[in-house]
C-alpha positions in Angstrom: 132.7 122.7 129.2 135.1 120.1 130.5 137.2 117.8 128.4 136.2 114.9 130.6 133.2 114.2 132.9 133.6 112.0 136.0 130.4 110.2 136.5 129.3 107.8 139.3 126.8 105.0 139.2 124.6 104.0 142.1 122.0 101.4 143.0 118.6 103.0 142.5 117.2 101.8 145.8 120.1 101.5 148.2 122.1 104.4 146.9 125.2 102.3 147.1 127.9 103.1 144.6 128.4 100.2 142.2 131.3 101.4 140.1 134.3 103.5 140.8 134.4 107.0 139.4 134.2 106.7 135.6 135.7 109.1 133.2 133.6 110.0 130.2 135.6 111.8 127.5 134.2 114.5 125.3 134.2 113.4 121.7 132.7 116.5 120.2 131.3 120.0 121.0 129.0 122.3 119.0 128.0 125.9 119.4 124.3 126.0 118.6 122.8 128.2 115.9 120.5 129.8 118.4 117.5 131.9 117.4 115.2 132.0 114.4 114.3 134.2 111.5 113.0 136.8 113.9 115.3 136.5 116.9 119.0 136.2 117.5 121.0 135.3 120.6 122.9 138.6 120.4 119.7 140.3 121.7 120.4 138.8 125.1 124.1 137.8 124.8 123.3 134.1 125.2 125.7 131.5 123.9 124.8 127.8 124.0 127.2 125.0 123.5 126.5 121.3 123.4 129.1 118.7 124.4 128.9 115.0 123.4 130.4 112.5 125.9 130.6 108.8 125.7 131.8 105.8 127.7 130.9 102.1 127.8 130.3 100.4 131.2 129.0 97.0 132.0 126.3 96.7 134.7 125.1 93.4 136.2 121.5 92.5 136.3 119.9 94.3 139.3 116.2 94.5 139.8 116.6 97.8 141.6 118.1 99.5 138.6 120.7 102.2 138.7 121.2 105.9 138.4 124.3 108.1 137.5 125.2 111.6 138.5 127.6 114.4 137.5 127.9 117.8 139.2 129.2 121.0 137.7 131.0 123.5 140.0 128.9 126.3 141.6 128.1 129.4 139.6 125.4 128.8 137.1 125.2 132.2 135.4 125.3 135.6 136.9 122.1 137.5 136.9 119.6 134.6 137.1 116.3 136.1 138.6 114.5 133.1 140.0 117.1 130.9 141.7 120.5 131.3 143.4 122.8 131.8 140.5 125.8 130.5 142.6 124.1 127.0 142.7 125.6 124.0 141.0 123.9 122.0 138.3 123.4 118.2 138.5 123.1 115.8 135.6 121.1 112.8 136.6 119.4 109.9 134.9 117.9 106.6 136.0 118.7 103.2 134.4 116.1 100.5 134.9 116.9 96.9 135.7 119.2 95.7 132.8 117.2 92.5 132.7 114.0 94.3 131.9 112.1 92.5 129.3 112.9 94.0 125.9 115.7 96.1 127.3 115.3 99.8 127.6 116.7 103.1 126.2 116.2 106.1 128.5 114.0 108.9 127.0 116.1 111.6 125.2 115.1 115.3 125.4 114.8 116.9 122.0 117.6 119.2 120.9 117.9 122.5 122.7 115.1 124.6 121.2 116.4 127.4 118.9 113.6 129.6 120.2 114.3 129.0 124.0 113.2 132.5 125.2 110.1 133.9 126.9 108.1 137.0 126.3 107.2 139.7 128.9 103.4 139.8 129.1 102.7 137.2 126.5 102.4 133.4 126.6 105.0 131.5 124.7 105.6 127.7 124.3 108.9 125.9 125.0 109.3 122.3 123.9 110.8 120.2 126.7 109.5 117.0 125.0 111.4 113.6 124.9 111.8 110.9 122.4 111.6 107.3 123.6 112.7 104.7 121.1 111.0 101.9 123.1 107.5 103.4 122.8 107.1 103.7 126.7 104.6 106.1 128.1 106.1 109.5 129.1 104.8 111.8 131.8 106.2 115.3 132.3 106.2 117.7 135.3 107.9 120.9 136.4 110.3 120.4 139.3 112.6 122.5 141.5 116.1 122.6 139.9 118.8 120.4 141.7 121.7 122.1 143.3 123.8 119.5 145.1 124.0 115.9 146.2 125.5 113.9 149.1 129.3 113.8 149.6 129.5 110.5 147.8 127.6 111.9 144.8 124.4 109.9 145.5 121.0 110.9 146.5 119.5 112.6 148.4 119.8 115.7 146.3 119.6 119.3 147.6 117.3 121.6 145.6 118.3 125.2 144.6 117.2 128.1 146.7 114.4 130.1 145.1 114.9 133.9 145.3 112.2 136.0 147.0 108.8 135.8 145.2 109.7 132.6 143.4 108.9 128.9 144.1 107.7 125.8 142.3 104.2 127.1 142.0 105.4 130.5 140.9 108.5 129.7 138.9 108.7 133.0 136.9 107.6 135.3 139.8 104.7 137.6 140.6 102.5 138.5 137.7 103.7 135.6 135.6 102.6 132.1 134.6 104.4 128.8 134.0 102.6 125.5 133.2 103.4 122.2 131.5 101.4 119.8 129.4 102.0 116.5 131.2 101.5 114.5 127.9 103.7 116.5 125.6 106.3 118.3 127.7 105.3 121.7 126.2 106.0 124.4 128.8 103.9 127.6 128.4 105.4 130.6 130.1 104.6 134.3 130.5 107.1 136.6 132.4 106.5 139.9 134.0 110.0 141.3 133.8 113.1 141.1 131.6 116.0 138.8 132.6 117.1 135.1 132.8 115.3 132.3 134.4 115.8 128.6 135.1 113.1 126.0 134.3 113.5 122.3 135.2 111.4 119.5 133.8 111.3 115.8 134.8 110.3 113.2 132.1 109.2 109.9 133.7 108.8 106.7 131.6 106.2 104.0 132.3 105.9 100.5 130.8 102.6 98.6 131.3 101.6 101.2 133.9 104.8 100.7 136.0 107.5 103.5 136.2 110.8 102.3 135.1 113.0 105.4 134.9 113.3 109.2 134.6 115.5 112.0 133.1 115.7 115.7 134.0 116.3 118.8 131.9 117.4 122.1 133.6 117.5 125.0 131.1 118.3 128.7 131.3 115.9 130.8 129.2 115.8 134.6 128.7 112.8 136.9 129.0 112.5 139.5 126.2 110.2 142.3 125.1 108.3 140.6 122.3 105.8 141.6 119.7 103.4 138.7 119.0 101.4 137.5 116.1 97.8 136.2 116.4 98.5 132.6 117.3 98.0 130.0 114.5 95.5 127.3 115.0 95.4 123.5 114.3 92.4 122.1 112.5 90.0 120.2 114.8 91.3 116.8 113.7 90.6 114.0 116.3 92.9 113.5 119.2 92.4 109.8 119.2 92.4 107.7 116.1 91.9 103.9 116.4 93.9 101.9 113.9 93.1 98.4 112.9 95.9 95.8 112.9 97.0 94.5 109.5 95.2 97.4 107.8 96.7 100.5 106.1 95.4 103.9 107.3 96.2 107.5 106.4 95.6 110.5 108.7 95.7 114.2 107.5 96.8 117.0 109.8 96.2 120.7 108.9 96.9 124.1 110.4 96.3 127.8 109.5 98.0 131.0 110.4 95.9 134.1 110.9 98.7 136.0 109.1 98.2 134.6 105.6 101.6 135.7 104.3 103.7 134.1 107.1 105.9 131.2 106.4 104.4 128.3 108.4 105.9 125.0 109.5 104.6 121.7 110.7 106.6 118.9 112.4 105.2 115.4 112.6 106.8 113.4 115.4 105.9 109.8 116.1 107.1 106.6 117.7 105.4 104.7 114.8 108.2 105.5 112.3 110.3 102.7 113.6 107.4 100.3 112.6 107.2 101.6 109.0 104.9 104.7 109.2 105.6 107.5 106.8 104.6 111.1 106.4 104.1 112.8 103.0 102.2 115.5 101.1 99.1 114.4 99.2 99.6 114.8 95.5 98.3 118.2 94.2 95.0 118.4 92.5 94.6 121.5 90.3 97.7 123.0 92.0 96.3 122.5 95.6 97.2 119.9 98.2 93.8 118.8 99.6 93.5 117.4 103.2 90.5 115.7 104.9 90.0 114.7 108.5 87.6 113.4 111.1 86.8 115.8 113.9 86.7 115.3 117.7 83.0 116.2 117.7 82.1 113.7 115.0 79.9 114.4 112.0 81.0 114.8 108.4 84.8 115.0 107.8 86.3 118.4 107.3 88.6 119.5 104.5 90.9 122.3 103.4 93.7 122.9 101.1 97.1 124.7 100.7 98.8 125.7 97.5 102.4 126.5 98.4 103.5 123.5 100.3 106.9 121.7 100.4 108.6 118.9 102.4 111.8 120.3 104.0 112.9 117.2 106.0 111.6 113.6 106.4 109.1 114.7 109.0 108.8 118.6 108.5 106.7 120.7 106.0 106.6 124.3 105.0 103.7 126.4 103.7 102.6 130.0 103.4 99.6 130.8 105.6 98.7 127.2 106.0 100.4 123.9 106.2 99.5 120.2 106.3 100.8 116.7 106.2 99.6 113.1 105.5 100.6 110.3 108.0 100.2 106.8 106.5 100.8 103.5 108.2 100.3 99.8 107.3 99.9 98.5 110.8 101.2 95.0 110.1 104.2 94.5 112.5 103.4 92.1 115.3 105.8 94.1 117.7 103.3 96.9 117.6 100.9 95.0 119.8 103.4 95.1 122.7 104.0 98.9 122.5 102.3 100.6 125.4 101.5 103.9 123.7 101.5 104.8 120.0 101.2 108.5 119.1 101.8 111.4 116.7 102.8 114.7 118.0 101.7 117.5 115.5 103.6 120.8 116.0 102.9 123.8 113.8 104.6 127.1 114.2 105.0 130.4 112.2 108.0 132.7 111.9 106.4 136.0 111.4 109.6 138.0 112.0 107.9 139.9 114.9 110.2 138.8 117.8 108.4 135.5 118.6 107.7 132.1 117.3 104.0 131.1 117.6 103.6 127.5 118.2 100.5 125.2 118.5 100.7 121.5 119.1 98.4 118.4 119.7 99.2 114.8 120.5 97.2 112.2 118.7 96.9 108.8 120.4 96.7 105.8 118.1 95.5 102.7 119.9 95.6 99.6 117.7 92.6 97.4 117.5 93.5 93.7 117.0 91.4 91.7 114.6 88.9 89.4 116.4 89.3 85.8 115.6 86.9 82.9 116.2 89.2 80.1 117.0 88.0 76.6 115.8 90.8 74.2 116.4 90.1 70.5 115.7 91.4 67.9 118.1 91.2 64.9 115.8 91.8 64.0 112.2 91.6 60.7 110.2 94.4 60.5 107.5 93.0 57.4 105.8 92.7 58.8 102.3 88.8 59.0 102.2 89.1 62.7 101.6 87.2 63.4 104.9 89.2 65.1 107.6 92.4 63.8 106.1 94.3 67.0 106.9 94.9 68.8 110.2 94.7 72.6 110.0 93.1 75.7 111.6 89.7 76.5 110.2 89.5 79.2 107.5 90.1 82.8 108.8 91.1 81.6 112.2 94.9 82.1 111.8 96.5 84.9 113.8 100.1 85.5 112.4 101.2 87.2 115.6 100.3 84.6 118.1 99.4 81.3 116.4 101.8 78.3 116.2 100.9 74.7 115.6 103.0 71.8 116.8 102.2 68.1 116.2 
């Protein structure tokens, strides 16, 4: 991993370079603790390091937006099955118009998953999800990995050459499967042979229905002989939960593992935390944490409980055989009304020490319903001291704290 990266910045429409080559120094580098309680990187000889680079550049307002590129030398990794292993690797990200209302932070892929391997003959999930601090809508797709770019470093890009039997519709080869959930970025893969494969995912961000940028992750994953548990299951809690503005609401999430003695985990990811949402455990009743939820099919709420439950991080929980969490939010921040998509990603997984990590996930959309107001605004008042219409004010219950202002 180089000490310095030389990046170039281009106009997103004309592909004209707008800055000279910019050196971005490495400020830190970590070797990841790769694997989980049932799997270690030594099984495949995989070593993963992460470098952190930073530089500050000033870009003028430009409605076209920008993008930057960086190219590694050829030679990805010897022994890759599905693409030419002598190909280069391109780092690429789009930067929307700097004058975009509200500004913008590009989506950030979550940290390299500790369980980034696939299983021969069995489906397994890999999380290629992004976090977007602006609350923009994200859409994911599988793409052909990029190999090269023009001599100047700009687009157009050249894609890698797939090896025989592999292509974008058959990424992992004959007898395999590779799909992606366009809403969550969860890739589900099943290989037919041992070896190393490359998978590339594009994350596009939209604001008010208009695409404003994209980022790409290109990742090497290994295929192993795995023994699998019976997959855990999420409770049938609803996938859409309407929240009322200026009202507090709590949502319970629950999951069970068929292997009742397995350690079981749940992560609750959401873009609502920045607006004051929290996630906790309900207080125990008789030694059990009790959860209740509405279902997608309607009818009476369902309920279940778990005894051995603990919170292991601000958004993560651990149980034995079952796990749950309670998400609560007082929806009272006016900025919420301008967020395009509010959501909770519920991810549950077990570590059964059987060579795999069984993961289930669901995205819960949380549209916010604004309080209806019957506006009655007077257009005259008579401040003559007769106690009739002496004061000018909105009628009772008509005030909207997010939008109303009165100037005389």
